[in-house]
N, C-alpha and C positions, 0 to 999 in steps of 0.2 A: 231699627229692628238690629241692624247689623252690630251697633254699639251694645245692645242687650245680649246678644250672642258673646260679645267679647267678654261681658262683665260675667256670664255665666262660666265661661271658660277661664277667667281670673280666679273666681271661686273654686273651679275644680282644680287648678295648679296649685292652690294652697292646701287643699284636701289631699291631694295625691302627694304632697310634701315637695312640689316641683316650684319652689319659690321663685325662682328667676323667671319662669314662664308666668306665674301669678302676676309678679310686678309688670312684665311685659304687656299682658293682655290687660291690667288695670289701666296702665298708660294709654294703651291703644281706645280702651273705652271712653277716656276722657276725651282724647283728641276726634275720634270719629264723631262722637256724642255732641261734641261742641260744633263741628262741622254741619251735621245734620241739624242741628237745632238753628243754626245761621240760615240754612237753607228753608226752614219752616217758617221762620219769623219774617224773613224778608219776602216772603211770597204767600203769606197768609191772606193778604187784603186784595190780591189780584184777582180779577174776575175775567180771566181770559178764556175765549172760545177757542181752541186750538184747531188748528187744520191738518190736513194730511201730512203735509212736510213736517210739521212740528212734532207729530206723534211718533214720526219715524225717526225723526233726530233724538228725540228723548230715549228711544228704544235703542239706538246705536250707541249713544253717549254712556247710557246705564251699563250695557253690556261691555264696553271698553274699559269704564272707569271703576267700576265697583271692584273688579278683581285686583286693582291695585292695593285697595285697602285691604283686601283679604290675603293679598299675598305678602304684605308687610310682616306679619308674625311669622310666616315661613323663614323669609329671608334674613330678618334681624335675629332670630333665635339661632340661626346656624344649621338648621334642617336641611336647607338647601344649599347648593354650592354657589348659585347665583340668583339673580333677581328673574332672569328668564325662566329658569326651573320653577321658582316661586310662583311667577305669572301663571305657567302651564298648570301646576298643581292648584291655583285658586279657580282659573277658568274650569278646570276638570270637576271641581267640586261644585261650583256655582251652576254649571249647565247640567249637573247630575250625570255626567259621563262616566266617572267612575275610574278613570285612566290615572296611574301613579308611577312615579320613579322611585318612590320611597319604599324603603323594607319596613313592614308592619311590625316586625318583632323589634326593630331598633328605634321606633318613634316613639317619644315620650307619651304618656298617657293623656296628658293635656292637649297635644296636638291631635290626637285621635278623636277627642272630643270636639275639637275645633273643626276638623274637616268634615265630621259627621254632622254637625250643627251647620255648617255651610251648606252640605248637601240638602238638609232638611229645609233650610232657608230657599236654596236654589228650586226645589220643587214648589215651594210656595210661589215664588216668582214666576216661573215657567207657567204654571197653570194661571196665576193672575193675568199675565201678559198676554197669554193664548185668549183669555176671555175679553179683557179690557181694550188691548191694542189691536190685536189681529182679528178677532171675531167681530168687534165691533165697527172696523174700517169696513169691511166687507159687509154691508147691512143686508144684502141680498141673501146671503148665506148659501152655502151647499150642502146641505142635509145635516149640518150640526143640530144636536138636541137643543131645543130651545127652553130657557127657564126664565120665569119671572123675574129672578134676580138679576139676570144678566139681560136687561132690556135697556136700551141707551137711546138716548136722542142725539143727533149729531151736535158736537162740540162740548159734551159733557164728559168726556172719556177720562182727563184727568182729574174732575171732580169725584169720578167713582172708584179711582183707582185704590185709594186707602180702604173704602168700604168693601170692595170686593176682596181685596188682600186679608182684610180681617176675617172674612168669612171663610175663605180658603185655608188661612192658616188655623183657624177654629177646628175646621173639619179634619184637616191633617194632624193637628195635635192630639185630638180624640182618638184617631187612629193609632198615633205612635205611643201614647199613653197606655192604650188598651194592650199594645203589643209589647210594651216595656213590662206591664205587669204579667201578662201570660208568660213572657220568658223567665221573668224572675220566678214566678210560682212553679215553673217546670224545673228549676234547678240550674239555669244558667247563671253565670256570676253576674253581678250588678253592673260592671263596667261594660261588659260584653253586651249585656241586655240594653243599655243605655245607647251604645253605639249602633247595634243593628236595628234598633227601633226607629232610629233618627233616618239611617240609611235606606231602610226597607220601603217605607212610604214614598220616598222621593224616588224610589227605584234607581238609587245612585250606584250601590255595589261595594262601597267600601266596606271592609272586614277588619275588625280589630285584630286580628291574628293572620298569620300567613298561611297557615295550615287549613284544611276543609272544615266546615262547619261541624261535621261529624264528631270533631275532638271535644267540643264543648256545649252542643245544642242537641237535646234529645228530640224524640219524635213529636212531642206537644208542642215544643217550642218551634220546631220546624214547622208545623201547622199554622202557629201563629204568624211566622214569618211570611209563608205563603200567602196567607189571606191578607196580610198588610200590604204586600207587594201586588196582589191582584187589585185591591182598592186604589192603590196609587197609581196603577195603569188604566183604571175606569174614568170615564168622564166626570169631572167634578161636578158639573152642573146636574147630571143624573144623581150623583151622591147627595147633592143639597137638597133637592126635591124629595129624595127617599127619606133624608134625616128630618126634614121640615114636616113631611106630613105623617111619617111613622105608620103606615098602613100596609096591609098585605098586598094590596094590589099594586102600591108603588113600589113595594120591594121587589115583586115579580116584575114590576116594569124594569127597574134597573137589572135584574139578572138577564132578562130577555131582551134588552137593548141591542140593536143589530150590532154594533162595534164590540159589545160585550160577549154576545154569542160567538162572534168571528175569533175574538181573542182565546175563548174557551176552546174553539175549535183547532186553533193553531197549536194551543198546548196539546191537545189531545194527539194531534199529527205527529208532534216532536216526541211524545211518550211512546207512541206505537213504534216511530221509525228508530228512536233511541233504544229501545227495547231489542229491536231487531238487530242493530250494530252491537249490542252488548250481549248477545245470545240469550236475552230474558233473565239473565243470572243476576242482573242490578236493577230490577225494575223499581225496587224501593227507592233506589238512588236516582233513577231517570225522572220519576214523577216529580218530586221537589224541584230538580235542576231543570226540568222542562218548563216549569211555573216561573222559575226565577229569570230563565232566560227569554221566554215569550213577553214577559214584562220588561225586559231590558234590564233587569237587576244585575243578573249574571252571577250571583253567589255561586260558590264551588262547595257542593256538600259533601263530595267523596272524591277519591283519586279517579275512579273509573266512573264516567256518567256521560253527559251530553256532548263532551269533547268528541266522543267516538263517531259521531254524526259527521258526514261529509263537509267540509267547509264552505263548499258552495251553498249548501242549503242553509247552513248557520247563518252567513253573510245575507242571503236573500231575506230571512225572516228578520234580521236585525235593520235592513233598509225599510221594511215594511213598517215597522214601529207599532205603537198601540194606539189608544184611542185619541181622538181629540180631546182640547181642554183637559190634558192629563200632564203626567211628569215624565212621560215617556218621550224619546225622539222619533226619528224616521220618517217616511212619506206620511204616516197616519193611515190607520185602516180606513176611515170614512171616505178618503180620496180613492183608495184601490176599489173599494166597494162600489163606489159610483162610476168609475172607469169601467167595471165590469157591466154594471147595469146599462151604460151607455153603450157598449159592445153588444149587449144581447138586444137592446132595441133598434140599434143598426142593422144587425143580422135580421130582425124581423122586418125591417124595412125594405131589405133587399130582396126578401123572398115575396113580398106584396109591395110592390113599386108605387102603386096607386092609391094605397091606404096612408091616412094620417096617425102614425103611431106616436104618441107622446111619451116622455120618460117620465115613470111614477116611480117615486122612492119615498118609502114611509108615508104612503098615502098622500104624498104632495107631486104635483106636476111640475117638474123643472124644465126650464126652457133650455134649448140647446147652447144659447149664449152663456148659460151658467157653468158649462163644462170647459169653456175656453180657459178660464183661470186654472182649473185643475190640470189640463193637458199642457198649460205653459208650465206650471209648477214641477210636474212629473219630469218635462223636459229640462228644465233648469236644475233640478236635483240631479238627475242623470249626469248633466254637465259638470256640476260641481264634483261630483263623486269621480268622474273621469280626470278631470283636473287636479284632483287630489292624488289620484293614482300617478299621473305624469310628474306631479312636482315631488312626490315621494321618490319616484325612480330617478328624477334628476339630482336628488340628494343623496345618490350612492345607496339605495335600498332595493333590494331583490324585487322583481315582479309579485310574487306571491306575498311579500311582506308588505309592498306597497297597496296592494288590493285591500288585504285584512286591516291595514292602518287607516286607510282612507274610510273604509266603511265604518270601522270602529268610530272614528272621529267624527264625521258627517252625521252618522245616525245616533250620535251621542250614547254609546254602548262601550265603554273602555274594556269591560271583561270579554268583548269579542276576540280581541287579540290573543289572549290566553287560551280561549277555547279552541281557536282554529289553529294557530301555532304555538302550542305550549313552550317550545324551545326558545322563544323570542320573548321578551320584555320592554317595558316602556324605559327602563334604566339604561338600555343600550343605546337609546336614541341620541343622535347628536344635537346640539343646539339648534341648526336648521330645521331638522326633522322636527324638534320640540315645537317650533314656531310655525311650521305648517299644520301640524296636528292642532295647535291652539287656534289658529285661523277657521279650520275646518270645524272645529266644535263651536265656535262663535256664529259661524253663518248657520251650521245646523239649528241652533237656538233661535237667532233672529229669524229665521225662515228664509229659504232662499229668495222668493221673489221680494221681500222686503230688503234683502241684502243687496239685490240687483237695482232696485229702485233708488236706494241710498246712492250707489256710485253712478247713477245715471245723471249727466250733465242736464237733461231735459227735464228733470223734475225740478232741479234748483233753478233753473232759469223761469219755470212758470210759477 
């Protein structure tokens, strides 16, 4: 898939008359394609039934190694001053974080297409891994929507990896294509339409220009972007069921899903509080920006908008994140909803100590043991967030900047930094600060408990 994206960028380079980049991506296509072909051919006859350790090893190796290939065009083209910055840009694109040290107006068009394409690929990878690796390893589940597509037996994770990736890529391709056509018909230039349609469904946030969207996207195109961002933040298994059955009841089921309703509620809350802080004079700006922020995309539609909301509220919403099995980051809504449901049940138990009160969620009874991993994840996520603040502060960063940078990195929402502290940007980061941000972005995508398990000697001894 990566070599195909490089081929697409090579063709784009020649079309944009950026021939040096066209040749660069053409050579990269051959190199990465041959490497991938070696992997495919050498493993096609293996019938391995992977273990828990092997699945996690694959996860960490993938997230560490693939950005090296993605960073090569950044570094070799001279767009970035060092390989560290190139690796940061690659990780930011692949994890759909949307943090960048580069000036969009100074970036060649081919590189815009490259990083938008990598963000789209990152969205497919994030959703696929959430389904195949993370959800399937926890076979008991914790309230996550169950789909017939994503039903696994133990030991067949790797065998289903490619098939699930094709389905997820197909869903996101259709959404991107419809968004691209809608933007094009609304009058948005073809280059901007292409980049925005790729980064919107992945909820990445990369923009083809440094100015606000209002400069080149009208209200019709803005509606298409908002819809694309919402679908990217929705649970992909719910989207698949709706696309497969194509009935009104399934469509209503998708909209009324508990995670999706909560996401819509958070968006409505942002609209109300954003309108209050802008004196209701910028309501038409706050509405799309609230959608972009709630879905972790973070597009800037106008000069005055959602950034008027107090930073503590924006940081809290970013850390919560979006739906499970989606391209968004954060804690995920399903975990927060389950914790509140458990809290409500515990309060009921305290008022009636002699009663047996089970936890009922989505018409299913969940044992108390199922909430142990959620509380562990919540504690681990908080620990990583706090550790990121300390690391940034140790790297000579102000406390306010350290909090915003740690939240933006671990929640995989790069535009959060610009929304909370507009005077500061990623191009002012030192090499050490970029390295810290890169690590936090990877931990946020690998999932905190999986990252802790990987560095645990006990797991490798077993």
